[in-house]
VOPAGU-2260 file (C-alpha; in pm, 1 decimal, decimal comma):
REM VOPAGU-2260
SITE   aa  ch    i         X         Y         Z
SITE  MET   A    0    -540,4    2646,0    1896,9
SITE  LYS   A    1    -758,0    2792,3    1614,4
SITE  SER   A    2    -976,4    2622,9    1368,6
SITE  LEU   A    3   -1201,3    2781,4    1121,5
SITE  HIS   A    4   -1580,3    2765,4    1091,1
SITE  PRO   A    5   -1668,4    2658,9     729,9
SITE  LEU   A    6   -1829,9    2993,5     657,1
SITE  LEU   A    7   -1522,7    3184,8     789,5
SITE  LEU   A    8   -1288,6    2949,6     609,4
SITE  PHE   A    9   -1478,4    3004,7     275,6
SITE  THR   A   10   -1432,4    3385,1     323,9
SITE  PHE   A   11   -1067,8    3340,1     394,6
SITE  LEU   A   12   -1025,6    3126,1      93,0
SITE  LEU   A   13   -1179,7    3383,8    -144,4
SITE  LEU   A   14    -936,5    3626,9     -11,4
SITE  ALA   A   15    -623,2    3400,4     -13,2
SITE  ALA   A   16    -673,1    3173,8    -325,7
SITE  CYS   A   17    -445,7    3388,6    -541,7
SITE  ALA   A   18    -188,4    3479,8    -280,2
SITE  GLY   A   19     162,9    3396,2    -408,8
SITE  ASN   A   20      38,9    3281,9    -747,3
SITE  ASP   A   21      84,3    3413,5   -1092,2
SITE  PRO   A   22     -38,3    3157,8   -1337,2
SITE  ALA   A   23      24,7    3237,9   -1695,8
SITE  ALA   A   24    -257,5    3404,1   -1883,5
SITE  ASP   A   25    -279,0    3124,9   -2147,4
SITE  VAL   A   26    -381,5    2868,5   -1881,7
SITE  SER   A   27    -598,8    3090,4   -1664,3
SITE  GLU   A   28    -917,1    2975,9   -1829,2
SITE  GLU   A   29    -813,9    2614,4   -1789,5
SITE  ILE   A   30    -743,8    2667,7   -1419,9
SITE  ASN   A   31   -1081,1    2838,5   -1376,8
SITE  ALA   A   32   -1241,5    2550,1   -1550,7
SITE  ILE   A   33   -1082,7    2307,7   -1318,0
SITE  GLU   A   34   -1150,1    2509,6   -1012,2
SITE  ASN   A   35   -1515,0    2504,4   -1088,5
SITE  GLY   A   36   -1521,7    2148,2   -1231,7
SITE  LEU   A   37   -1437,5    1921,0    -933,5
SITE  LEU   A   38   -1627,1    1589,4    -967,1
SITE  LEU   A   39   -1768,5    1344,4    -711,6
SITE  PRO   A   40   -1682,9     980,1    -747,6
SITE  ILE   A   41   -2030,8     872,6    -856,1
SITE  ALA   A   42   -2234,8    1002,4   -1150,0
SITE  VAL   A   43   -2620,3     904,3   -1180,4
SITE  LYS   A   44   -2702,9     784,2   -1524,0
SITE  GLY   A   45   -2917,9    1027,4   -1700,7
SITE  ASP   A   46   -2814,3    1322,0   -1486,8
SITE  SER   A   47   -2585,2    1592,9   -1628,1
SITE  THR   A   48   -2262,2    1611,0   -1442,4
SITE  GLN   A   49   -2231,4    1924,6   -1240,1
SITE  GLY   A   50   -1882,2    2051,6   -1153,3
SITE  MET   A   51   -1811,1    2190,3    -804,6
SITE  ASN   A   52   -1620,3    2494,4    -682,9
SITE  ILE   A   53   -1282,0    2428,7    -511,4
SITE  GLU   A   54   -1320,8    2692,9    -237,0
SITE  GLU   A   55   -1663,6    2573,3    -158,6
SITE  ARG   A   56   -1552,4    2206,6    -136,5
SITE  MET   A   57   -1246,4    2304,8      76,9
SITE  ALA   A   58   -1486,4    2466,8     318,9
SITE  PHE   A   59   -1723,5    2166,3     306,8
SITE  HIS   A   60   -1446,2    1913,2     376,4
SITE  ARG   A   61   -1272,4    2135,2     638,7
SITE  VAL   A   62    -941,3    2160,4     453,0
SITE  PRO   A   63    -768,9    2489,0     520,0
SITE  GLY   A   64    -502,7    2462,5     246,5
SITE  ILE   A   65    -428,2    2302,6     -86,3
SITE  SER   A   66    -135,9    2323,8    -339,6
SITE  ILE   A   67    -160,9    2182,6    -685,7
SITE  ALA   A   68      75,0    2126,8    -981,6
SITE  VAL   A   69      -7,1    2002,0   -1330,4
SITE  VAL   A   70     242,8    1852,7   -1578,7
SITE  GLU   A   71     170,1    1840,5   -1946,4
SITE  ASP   A   72     396,4    1781,8   -2238,3
SITE  GLY   A   73     675,7    1716,8   -2001,9
SITE  ALA   A   74     663,1    2046,1   -1830,5
SITE  VAL   A   75     480,6    2212,3   -1534,0
SITE  LYS   A   76     179,5    2358,7   -1708,7
SITE  TRP   A   77      51,9    2536,0   -1392,3
SITE  ALA   A   78      82,4    2542,3   -1026,8
SITE  LYS   A   79    -153,9    2715,2    -790,1
SITE  ALA   A   80    -214,7    2723,0    -416,5
SITE  TYR   A   81    -536,3    2792,2    -213,1
SITE  GLY   A   82    -628,9    2873,5     138,7
SITE  ILE   A   83    -449,2    2903,2     463,4
SITE  ALA   A   84    -113,3    2750,0     576,6
SITE  ASN   A   85    -154,4    2865,2     943,6
SITE  THR   A   86    -472,6    2981,6    1087,5
SITE  ASP   A   87    -303,6    3122,7    1409,8
SITE  THR   A   88     -98,9    3362,0    1198,4
SITE  GLY   A   89    -316,5    3395,2     884,7
SITE  GLN   A   90     -23,1    3291,4     660,4
SITE  PRO   A   91    -164,5    3192,5     307,9
SITE  VAL   A   92     -54,3    2891,5     120,4
SITE  ASP   A   93     158,4    2965,5    -183,3
SITE  VAL   A   94     317,1    2742,6    -444,7
SITE  GLN   A   95     641,2    2745,1    -236,6
SITE  THR   A   96     477,7    2642,8      89,0
SITE  LEU   A   97     628,5    2310,0     223,0
SITE  PHE   A   98     400,3    2031,7     295,0
SITE  GLN   A   99     488,0    1707,1     459,2
SITE  ALA   A  100     484,0    1442,9     180,6
SITE  GLY   A  101     398,7    1145,8     401,8
SITE  SER   A  102     458,4     825,0     214,2
SITE  ILE   A  103     544,6    1011,2    -110,8
SITE  SER   A  104     873,7    1023,9      71,3
SITE  LYS   A  105     931,1     664,9     -20,9
SITE  PRO   A  106     964,0     666,4    -400,7
SITE  VAL   A  107    1191,5     977,5    -388,4
SITE  ALA   A  108    1409,6     818,5    -101,8
SITE  ALA   A  109    1424,3     484,7    -306,2
SITE  LEU   A  110    1628,9     667,0    -561,6
SITE  ALA   A  111    1912,4     673,3    -311,0
SITE  ALA   A  112    1928,8     299,0    -303,9
SITE  LEU   A  113    1904,3     284,5    -680,6
SITE  LYS   A  114    2193,0     547,2    -708,4
SITE  LEU   A  115    2415,8     325,4    -485,7
SITE  ALA   A  116    2325,7      24,0    -694,3
SITE  GLU   A  117    2425,2     213,3   -1017,0
SITE  GLU   A  118    2761,7     284,6    -851,7
SITE  GLY   A  119    2814,3     -73,1    -772,8
SITE  LYS   A  120    2811,2      -7,0    -398,7
SITE  VAL   A  121    2512,1    -224,0    -339,3
SITE  ASP   A  122    2346,6    -522,3    -506,2
SITE  LEU   A  123    1961,7    -494,8    -509,7
SITE  ASP   A  124    1946,6    -873,4    -463,9
SITE  GLU   A  125    2194,4    -907,8    -178,5
SITE  ASP   A  126    2128,0    -984,2     178,4
SITE  VAL   A  127    2099,2    -627,9     329,4
SITE  ASN   A  128    2271,9    -750,2     648,7
SITE  THR   A  129    2579,2    -756,6     441,3
SITE  TYR   A  130    2564,3    -381,6     438,3
SITE  LEU   A  131    2417,4    -293,5     771,6
SITE  LYS   A  132    2629,6    -165,3    1062,8
SITE  GLY   A  133    2552,3    -141,9    1422,8
SITE  TRP   A  134    2220,4    -301,7    1366,8
SITE  GLN   A  135    2101,1    -619,8    1187,0
SITE  ILE   A  136    1770,7    -777,4    1086,1
SITE  PRO   A  137    1726,9   -1047,2    1348,2
SITE  ASP   A  138    1774,7   -1394,9    1229,6
SITE  SER   A  139    1466,7   -1620,5    1226,5
SITE  LYS   A  140    1328,1   -1922,2    1053,8
SITE  PHE   A  141    1209,8   -1696,7     771,7
SITE  THR   A  142    1554,7   -1526,0     704,2
SITE  ALA   A  143    1716,0   -1874,8     726,8
SITE  GLU   A  144    1523,1   -1974,0     416,4
SITE  GLU   A  145    1508,9   -1634,9     227,6
SITE  LYS   A  146    1692,7   -1305,1     265,4
SITE  VAL   A  147    1583,9    -956,2     291,8
SITE  THR   A  148    1704,7    -763,6      -2,9
SITE  LEU   A  149    1690,8    -402,9    -122,2
SITE  ARG   A  150    1465,1    -507,4    -405,3
SITE  ARG   A  151    1225,2    -667,2    -173,7
SITE  LEU   A  152    1231,3    -379,6      73,9
SITE  LEU   A  153    1154,2    -138,4    -216,4
SITE  THR   A  154     865,8    -340,2    -341,0
SITE  HIS   A  155     709,1    -415,0       6,1
SITE  ASN   A  156     782,8    -788,3     -51,6
SITE  ALA   A  157    1051,1    -844,0     224,1
SITE  GLY   A  158     812,6    -978,1     500,1
SITE  MET   A  159     895,8    -677,6     729,9
SITE  THR   A  160     676,1    -552,6    1003,0
SITE  VAL   A  161     532,6    -208,8    1083,5
SITE  HIS   A  162     293,3     -59,9     828,3
SITE  GLY   A  163     334,4     321,5     914,4
SITE  PHE   A  164     431,1     571,3    1161,7
SITE  PRO   A  165     232,2     833,2    1356,9
SITE  GLY   A  166     528,4    1061,4    1412,7
SITE  TYR   A  167     626,0    1257,4    1723,8
SITE  THR   A  168     496,2    1572,9    1886,4
SITE  GLN   A  169     723,1    1864,6    1959,7
SITE  GLN   A  170     729,6    1755,3    2319,7
SITE  ASP   A  171     820,4    1391,9    2249,8
SITE  VAL   A  172    1176,0    1265,2    2267,9
SITE  PHE   A  173    1293,9    1236,2    1901,5
SITE  PRO   A  174    1436,9     884,0    1869,3
SITE  SER   A  175    1734,6     766,6    1658,7
SITE  ILE   A  176    1679,9     538,0    1359,4
SITE  ILE   A  177    1819,4     252,0    1569,1
SITE  SER   A  178    1570,7     321,1    1846,1
SITE  VAL   A  179    1290,2     307,0    1590,7
SITE  LEU   A  180    1429,5     -15,5    1447,1
SITE  ASN   A  181    1436,0    -164,5    1785,0
SITE  GLY   A  182    1094,1     -56,5    1879,2
SITE  GLU   A  183    1210,2     183,6    2144,6
SITE  GLY   A  184     988,6     477,6    2005,0
SITE  ASN   A  185     609,2     478,1    1959,3
SITE  THR   A  186     599,1     181,9    1721,0
SITE  PRO   A  187     685,0    -176,0    1756,2
SITE  ALA   A  188    1023,1    -330,6    1662,3
SITE  ILE   A  189    1079,8    -386,0    1294,8
SITE  PHE   A  190    1158,4    -752,8    1195,5
SITE  VAL   A  191    1074,5   -1027,4     954,2
SITE  ASP   A  192     760,4   -1221,8    1042,1
SITE  THR   A  193     680,1   -1367,2     698,4
SITE  LEU   A  194     895,1   -1547,3     443,4
SITE  PRO   A  195    1075,4   -1279,0     233,8
SITE  GLY   A  196     952,7   -1268,4    -124,3
SITE  SER   A  197     636,1   -1473,9     -51,3
SITE  ILE   A  198     376,2   -1187,7     -26,7
SITE  TRP   A  199     323,5    -821,6     -78,4
SITE  ARG   A  200     255,6    -632,2     245,5
SITE  TYR   A  201     304,5    -252,7     265,6
SITE  SER   A  202     580,2    -178,0     517,9
SITE  GLY   A  203     712,1     167,1     621,7
SITE  GLY   A  204     937,1     -49,2     851,3
SITE  GLY   A  205    1099,5    -193,2     535,4
SITE  TYR   A  206    1175,4     157,4     409,6
SITE  THR   A  207    1340,8     238,1     746,2
SITE  VAL   A  208    1572,2     -57,8     699,4
SITE  MET   A  209    1651,3      75,3     347,5
SITE  GLU   A  210    1726,8     409,6     508,4
SITE  LYS   A  211    1976,6     251,8     743,4
SITE  VAL   A  212    2142,5      67,9     446,8
SITE  VAL   A  213    2182,1     399,0     250,9
SITE  GLU   A  214    2332,7     568,9     564,4
SITE  ASP   A  215    2571,4     276,9     637,3
SITE  VAL   A  216    2694,4     233,0     282,9
SITE  SER   A  217    2721,6     607,1     201,1
SITE  GLY   A  218    2860,0     705,8     541,9
SITE  GLN   A  219    2612,9    1006,6     532,3
SITE  PRO   A  220    2288,0    1078,0     712,7
SITE  LEU   A  221    2005,5    1013,5     463,7
SITE  GLU   A  222    1907,2    1381,4     446,9
SITE  VAL   A  223    2256,2    1477,1     352,0
SITE  TYR   A  224    2300,6    1202,3      95,9
SITE  LEU   A  225    1966,9    1287,5     -75,0
SITE  ALA   A  226    2043,4    1670,5     -61,7
SITE  GLU   A  227    2367,5    1606,5    -242,0
SITE  ASN   A  228    2291,4    1316,8    -487,1
SITE  ILE   A  229    1923,1    1310,7    -556,2
SITE  LEU   A  230    1711,8    1628,2    -481,4
SITE  PRO   A  231    1887,2    1884,2    -698,0
SITE  GLN   A  232    1934,0    1635,4    -976,2
SITE  PHE   A  233    1561,3    1582,9    -992,6
SITE  GLY   A  234    1475,4    1959,8    -962,7
SITE  MET   A  235    1357,0    1933,8    -600,8
SITE  THR   A  236    1532,8    2241,3    -498,0
SITE  HIS   A  237    1284,8    2345,6    -220,2
SITE  SER   A  238    1265,9    2007,3     -60,5
SITE  THR   A  239    1442,3    1846,9     237,6
SITE  TYR   A  240    1445,9    1526,6     437,9
SITE  GLU   A  241    1565,9    1704,9     748,2
SITE  GLN   A  242    1381,7    1596,3    1056,8
SITE  PRO   A  243    1274,3    1776,6    1265,3
SITE  LEU   A  244    1247,5    2063,9    1011,3
SITE  PRO   A  245    1511,6    2331,8    1090,9
SITE  GLU   A  246    1355,1    2622,5    1270,8
SITE  GLY   A  247    1485,2    2870,5    1002,4
SITE  ARG   A  248    1247,1    2697,4     754,2
SITE  HIS   A  249     936,6    2694,2     969,6
SITE  GLY   A  250     803,6    3005,1     794,4
SITE  GLU   A  251     801,2    2816,7     472,8
SITE  ALA   A  252     601,0    2524,8     608,3
SITE  SER   A  253     218,3    2466,8     633,3
SITE  ALA   A  254      78,1    2361,0     969,8
SITE  ALA   A  255    -125,2    2053,0     991,5
SITE  TYR   A  256    -487,6    2006,8    1073,9
SITE  ASP   A  257    -700,7    1717,4    1205,7
SITE  ASN   A  258   -1023,5    1578,4    1071,3
SITE  GLN   A  259   -1223,2    1839,9    1253,6
SITE  GLY   A  260   -1016,6    2128,4    1108,7
SITE  GLU   A  261    -835,5    2177,3    1429,3
SITE  LEU   A  262    -471,7    2287,2    1428,6
SITE  ILE   A  263    -240,6    2011,0    1544,9
SITE  ASP   A  264     -64,0    2081,6    1861,3
SITE  GLY   A  265     285,2    2195,6    1784,4
SITE  LEU   A  266     187,5    2273,5    1427,0
SITE  TRP   A  267     295,6    1926,0    1288,6
SITE  HIS   A  268     452,2    1602,3    1395,0
SITE  ASN   A  269     818,2    1505,9    1333,5
SITE  TYR   A  270     924,0    1176,7    1169,2
SITE  PRO   A  271    1264,7    1014,3    1238,1
SITE  GLU   A  272    1169,3     746,8     978,0
SITE  GLN   A  273    1281,0     992,9     711,6
SITE  ALA   A  274    1276,1     750,1     406,8
SITE  ALA   A  275     922,7     635,5     495,9
SITE  ALA   A  276     764,3     968,6     582,3
SITE  GLY   A  277    1010,8    1252,2     636,1
SITE  LEU   A  278    1006,7    1460,8     315,6
SITE  TRP   A  279     898,4    1820,0     321,4
SITE  THR   A  280     827,0    1937,0     -34,1
SITE  THR   A  281     603,6    2123,6    -271,1
SITE  PRO   A  282     377,1    1997,5    -564,8
SITE  THR   A  283     613,2    2184,6    -810,1
SITE  ASP   A  284     910,5    1992,0    -676,3
SITE  LEU   A  285     728,4    1664,0    -711,8
SITE  ALA   A  286     637,6    1772,2   -1066,1
SITE  ASN   A  287    1001,1    1809,4   -1136,0
SITE  TYR   A  288    1070,2    1466,8   -1002,9
SITE  ILE   A  289     803,3    1335,1   -1243,4
SITE  ILE   A  290     937,8    1535,2   -1527,2
SITE  THR   A  291    1299,3    1420,1   -1477,8
SITE  VAL   A  292    1189,1    1052,9   -1477,4
SITE  GLN   A  293    1005,0    1118,9   -1798,4
SITE  GLU   A  294    1304,6    1294,8   -1954,2
SITE  ILE   A  295    1557,0    1015,3   -1862,2
SITE  LEU   A  296    1311,6     749,4   -2002,8
SITE  ALA   A  297    1288,6     961,1   -2329,3
SITE  GLY   A  298    1660,8     984,0   -2363,6
SITE  LYS   A  299    1647,4    1368,8   -2319,7
SITE  LYS   A  300    1844,0    1388,2   -1989,4
SITE  GLU   A  301    2145,8    1227,3   -1833,1
SITE  GLY   A  302    2324,7    1252,8   -1513,6
SITE  ALA   A  303    2059,0    1182,1   -1246,0
SITE  LEU   A  304    2007,7     819,5   -1297,3
SITE  ARG   A  305    2047,1     597,3   -1599,3
SITE  LYS   A  306    1757,5     503,9   -1816,3
SITE  GLU   A  307    1804,5     132,0   -1742,0
SITE  THR   A  308    1772,8     208,3   -1374,3
SITE  LEU   A  309    1449,4     394,3   -1410,2
SITE  LYS   A  310    1307,6     130,6   -1647,1
SITE  ALA   A  311    1386,2    -120,0   -1356,9
SITE  MET   A  312    1227,0     122,3   -1114,4
SITE  LEU   A  313     909,2     105,0   -1319,7
SITE  THR   A  314     899,9    -269,1   -1364,3
SITE  LYS   A  315     607,2    -442,0   -1185,5
SITE  HIS   A  316     663,2    -669,6    -894,0
SITE  LYS   A  317     401,1    -817,6    -669,7
SITE  ASN   A  318      78,6    -613,3    -637,5
SITE  ASP   A  319     199,9    -387,4    -934,3
SITE  TRP   A  320     459,9    -233,0    -726,7
SITE  GLY   A  321     787,8     -83,1    -858,1
SITE  LEU   A  322    1114,3       5,1    -685,0
SITE  GLY   A  323     945,7     288,4    -491,3
SITE  PRO   A  324     626,0     384,6    -676,7
SITE  SER   A  325     297,6     197,8    -727,1
SITE  LEU   A  326     238,5     121,4   -1085,7
SITE  MET   A  327     -69,5     107,6   -1320,6
SITE  TRP   A  328    -138,8      11,3   -1682,1
SITE  ASP   A  329     136,4     -90,4   -1923,3
SITE  GLY   A  330     336,7       3,9   -2221,7
SITE  ASP   A  331     308,2     371,2   -2337,1
SITE  SER   A  332      22,0     410,3   -2086,5
SITE  LEU   A  333     233,6     306,7   -1783,5
SITE  LEU   A  334     151,7     534,6   -1484,4
SITE  PHE   A  335     356,9     573,7   -1156,4
SITE  ARG   A  336     205,8     711,3    -849,3
SITE  HIS   A  337     209,8     730,8    -463,3
SITE  GLY   A  338     -10,0     867,7    -200,6
SITE  GLY   A  339     102,4    1020,3     132,9
SITE  LYS   A  340     -58,6    1053,6     467,6
SITE  ASN   A  341     114,4    1196,0     769,2
SITE  ALA   A  342     -68,2    1351,9    1068,3
SITE  GLY   A  343    -251,9    1648,6     931,9
SITE  PHE   A  344    -131,0    1603,9     571,8
SITE  THR   A  345    -298,6    1409,3     284,1
SITE  ASN   A  346    -141,2    1398,1     -61,4
SITE  GLU   A  347    -135,1    1227,6    -403,5
SITE  MET   A  348     119,8    1227,3    -676,9
SITE  ILE   A  349      55,7    1074,8   -1032,5
SITE  GLY   A  350     277,5    1067,0   -1335,7
SITE  THR   A  351     276,5     895,9   -1667,4
SITE  ALA   A  352     605,6     739,7   -1772,8
SITE  TYR   A  353     590,5     807,3   -2147,2
SITE  GLN   A  354     311,1    1064,3   -2213,9
SITE  GLY   A  355     461,2    1376,5   -2029,5
SITE  LYS   A  356     152,6    1410,6   -1794,6
SITE  GLY   A  357     123,1    1433,5   -1417,6
SITE  MET   A  358     -50,8    1597,7   -1133,6
SITE  ILE   A  359      20,8    1646,6    -761,4
SITE  VAL   A  360    -230,9    1762,5    -500,6
SITE  MET   A  361    -109,1    1828,7    -139,2
SITE  THR   A  362    -343,8    1929,8     142,5
SITE  ASN   A  363    -286,5    2024,9     504,9
SITE  ALA   A  364    -565,4    1821,2     653,5
SITE  ASP   A  365    -651,3    1478,7     775,3
SITE  ASN   A  366    -974,4    1542,8     580,9
SITE  GLY   A  367    -806,6    1592,3     248,1
SITE  GLY   A  368    -859,5    1253,1      81,2
SITE  ARG   A  369   -1210,6    1298,4     -46,5
SITE  LEU   A  370   -1145,2    1664,5    -165,3
SITE  MET   A  371    -817,3    1537,2    -326,9
SITE  GLY   A  372   -1021,5    1286,7    -525,6
SITE  GLU   A  373   -1255,2    1541,4    -640,3
SITE  ILE   A  374    -971,3    1756,2    -767,9
SITE  ILE   A  375    -806,5    1460,9    -943,2
SITE  ARG   A  376   -1119,6    1363,4   -1127,6
SITE  GLY   A  377   -1167,3    1735,7   -1234,2
SITE  ILE   A  378    -817,7    1757,8   -1365,2
SITE  SER   A  379    -835,3    1417,3   -1547,6
SITE  SER   A  380   -1167,0    1492,8   -1694,2
SITE  TYR   A  381   -1081,0    1844,3   -1812,5
SITE  TYR   A  382    -764,0    1718,7   -1992,0
SITE  ASP   A  383    -932,9    1384,1   -2098,8
SITE  TRP   A  384    -648,1    1185,5   -1945,8
SITE  GLY   A  385    -865,8     892,2   -1842,2
SITE  ILE   A  386    -679,3     855,3   -1514,7
SITE  SER   A  387    -974,4     910,8   -1291,8
SITE  GLN   A  388   -1337,4     972,4   -1371,9
SITE  PRO   A  389   -1673,5     927,1   -1193,6
SITE  ARG   A  390   -1827,9     583,1   -1190,4
SITE  GLU   A  391   -2183,3     581,0   -1343,3
SITE  VAL   A  392   -2460,9     421,5   -1159,6
SITE  GLU   A  393   -2831,9     384,2   -1219,4
SITE  LEU   A  394   -3066,5     431,5    -920,3
SITE  VAL   A  395   -3405,8     264,7    -851,3
SITE  SER   A  396   -3706,3     416,6    -679,1
SITE  LEU   A  397   -3816,3     272,6    -345,0
SITE  SER   A  398   -4140,9     356,2    -168,3
SITE  GLU   A  399   -4150,4     550,6     151,6
SITE  GLU   A  400   -4255,7     230,7     322,1
SITE  GLU   A  401   -3977,3      31,5     171,2
SITE  LEU   A  402   -3721,8     291,2     298,4
SITE  ALA   A  403   -3875,6     304,6     640,7
SITE  SER   A  404   -3816,6     -63,5     685,4
SITE  PHE   A  405   -3440,5      20,7     709,8
SITE  ALA   A  406   -3472,7     292,3     975,8
SITE  GLY   A  407   -3339,5     221,4    1319,9
SITE  ARG   A  408   -3020,2     197,1    1514,9
SITE  TYR   A  409   -2729,8     -26,0    1392,2
SITE  LYS   A  410   -2448,8    -149,1    1609,3
SITE  LEU   A  411   -2106,6    -255,3    1469,9
SITE  ASN   A  412   -2025,5    -622,4    1532,0
SITE  PHE   A  413   -1706,6    -539,4    1735,9
SITE  GLN   A  414   -1608,0    -278,2    1982,4
SITE  VAL   A  415   -1377,0      12,4    1885,0
SITE  ALA   A  416   -1081,0      98,9    2087,8
SITE  GLY   A  417   -1154,4     437,3    2290,0
SITE  ILE   A  418   -1522,4     409,0    2195,6
SITE  GLY   A  419   -1662,3      71,0    2288,2
SITE  ASP   A  420   -1985,2       3,9    2117,1
SITE  TYR   A  421   -2005,4     179,8    1791,9
SITE  TRP   A  422   -2352,7     254,2    1656,2
SITE  VAL   A  423   -2523,1     468,2    1398,6
SITE  ASP   A  424   -2875,9     578,1    1335,9
SITE  VAL   A  425   -3058,5     527,6    1005,6
SITE  ASN   A  426   -3349,9     764,7     911,7
SITE  VAL   A  427   -3548,5     837,8     606,9
SITE  LYS   A  428   -3512,8    1175,5     443,9
SITE  ASP   A  429   -3615,9    1314,7     104,3
SITE  GLY   A  430   -3618,2     972,9     -69,9
SITE  GLN   A  431   -3281,5     870,0      73,2
SITE  LEU   A  432   -3152,4     694,3     395,7
SITE  GLU   A  433   -2976,6     939,4     614,2
SITE  VAL   A  434   -2701,6     770,1     824,6
SITE  ASP   A  435   -2604,4     970,3    1135,0
SITE  ASP   A  436   -2269,6     872,4    1296,0
SITE  PRO   A  437   -2252,5    1030,7    1647,8
SITE  ASN   A  438   -1889,8     898,3    1689,2
SITE  ASN   A  439   -1749,9    1127,8    1441,8
SITE  GLY   A  440   -2033,7    1375,7    1356,3
SITE  GLU   A  441   -2065,4    1263,9    1001,4
SITE  ILE   A  442   -2392,7    1215,4     798,8
SITE  ASN   A  443   -2413,2     997,8     498,9
SITE  TYR   A  444   -2701,3     992,1     245,3
SITE  LEU   A  445   -2767,3     669,7      79,7
SITE  SER   A  446   -2950,0     624,1    -245,6
SITE  PRO   A  447   -3104,3     293,6    -366,9
SITE  LEU   A  448   -2916,2      85,7    -629,7
SITE  GLU   A  449   -3135,1    -212,9    -561,7
SITE  ALA   A  450   -3400,4    -313,5    -317,8
SITE  MET   A  451   -3134,0    -391,3     -50,8
SITE  LYS   A  452   -2824,0    -212,3    -199,1
SITE  PHE   A  453   -2754,9     160,0    -150,0
SITE  ILE   A  454   -2466,9     408,6    -232,8
SITE  ASP   A  455   -2348,8     730,4    -104,1
SITE  LEU   A  456   -2324,1     946,7    -419,4
SITE  THR   A  457   -2089,7    1207,0    -264,4
SITE  VAL   A  458   -1803,2     948,3    -146,9
SITE  GLY   A  459   -1893,5     623,8    -330,3
SITE  ASP   A  460   -1951,1     411,6     -24,2
SITE  GLU   A  461   -2170,3     110,8     -88,8
SITE  VAL   A  462   -2400,6     -36,9     171,8
SITE  LEU   A  463   -2567,2    -382,2     151,6
SITE  PHE   A  464   -2856,7    -462,0     382,8
SITE  SER   A  465   -2946,4    -828,7     445,9
SITE  GLN   A  466   -3194,8   -1034,5     665,5
SITE  SER   A  467   -3072,1   -1308,5     895,5
SITE  ALA   A  468   -3177,6   -1666,1     813,6
SITE  ASN   A  469   -3474,9   -1661,0    1057,9
SITE  GLN   A  470   -3569,3   -1292,8     925,1
SITE  ASP   A  471   -3545,7   -1151,9    1285,5
SITE  THR   A  472   -3219,9    -945,4    1229,9
SITE  LEU   A  473   -3137,2    -680,5     967,6
SITE  GLY   A  474   -2767,0    -643,6     890,8
SITE  MET   A  475   -2591,6    -353,4     724,7
SITE  LEU   A  476   -2254,7    -415,8     549,1
SITE  TRP   A  477   -2065,9     -94,2     489,6
SITE  ASN   A  478   -1822,0    -100,7     196,4
SITE  GLY   A  479   -1782,8    -490,2     228,2
SITE  ARG   A  480   -1580,2    -440,9     543,1
SITE  PHE   A  481   -1797,4    -314,6     835,9
SITE  GLN   A  482   -2071,5    -529,2     953,7
SITE  PHE   A  483   -2355,9    -368,0    1158,2
SITE  TYR   A  484   -2675,0    -516,9    1297,5
SITE  LYS   A  485   -3005,2    -341,8    1371,5
SITE  VAL   A  486   -3066,7    -327,3    1740,5
SITE  ASP   A  487   -3364,6    -104,6    1782,5
SITE  GLU   A  488   -3665,7     -85,7    1558,3
SITE  THR   A  489   -3800,4     240,0    1719,3
SITE  THR   A  490   -3493,4     460,1    1750,8
SITE  ALA   A  491   -3516,9     622,7    1413,0
SITE  ALA   A  492   -3826,9     724,7    1226,6
SITE  SER   A  493   -3880,0     919,6     904,1
SITE  THR   A  494   -3781,7    1280,6     920,0
SITE  ASP   A  495   -3941,1    1376,5     594,4
SITE  GLU   A  496   -4106,4    1725,1     605,1
């Protein structure tokens, strides 16, 4: 399968950036400014902020294709696509190219449960076993005390297992939803292992239970119920929850790429867990979802769902989660959002409830997350939305000798499956620490915030060094999560020239 060298990818991007796009002339200057105004997560105090070019950053991050939509004043202000949908065929991405939404599937699928509740066919606070047919949540000491309800499933508060799903290759047997629930696919069985209502814990498994409820109550497959009752009403006319994607629509879809920029075998994975991960969509369709929510809340539209239903959807529960989307801020500034990550697709959707704003970025790569953040910061900064902006830091100056004291080989304090001992080399280069990770080929450059604290200005990772009590071992804590210890004082030396 083909992948693209960054230089070749950059050339391809220059040729394909405008394919299938016709942005209005009055926003072309805005688009150009944003395309050249991508922002890193960190800004150094006293330095002027330099925007970056989108095609150059796509090549840097090994992301073949991107599609973007921006909402302002309650309408799609512009949508544009960049790059390649399939490197085998040379098919470019355009604004109608379908991407796998990943977990952005969840807030859209949640509308099905809310619709059934509006119609009085389900109660969001009733034991879901009341509605389930042919499969039941297993009884346990936890369900004896508290019940699993749709409200708890939608807010990740039901005590259900299974965080997410890896999908199935084209060669894999495609399991039924009951097989997934019983753990007969490639993920464990879905059950309650914590008292429902007691804690927030993200659960794609819980959304798979919700999917089964919708199917059993409506008497229709989820994709059919959504296609008839939700997607057209929310302006999502190009979207589908059909899994696997029908062959007749393959030409509309982007292929998926891994973190090395390699085409995933079979073009993409399939997801029987449709509510959790099965949506194929476009940024414009997701923009229409955002706009419809905004219009209903403003009293400008009726027929999809009631205003009271959407206000309930956007009411915060544990961990600031609504009935589908994640929530930020309050009052007129209330914001709803969701990220999405399937094999070879990385996406983000952000909308304001009452200010008519929103943005969606969809990428066809596992490496899309950092680039996506740069784009979101660029859009937010240009329009002065305050949704995401670089964090300002102040650097200190350390001598060459001080920096050299950190050089060496560091080993992670646990073994990694499939790798074993996980180690990185730290060198000194151009007044920074260069961290070479041979396990994934990545190199990070760390700048000093304090004598023992460093930051990677390009991704925002923070690294804290510390001496052991007897001063004989140097530790390196990465992002407050991964603890390394220095094991070789002589492995790495200064590489300054």
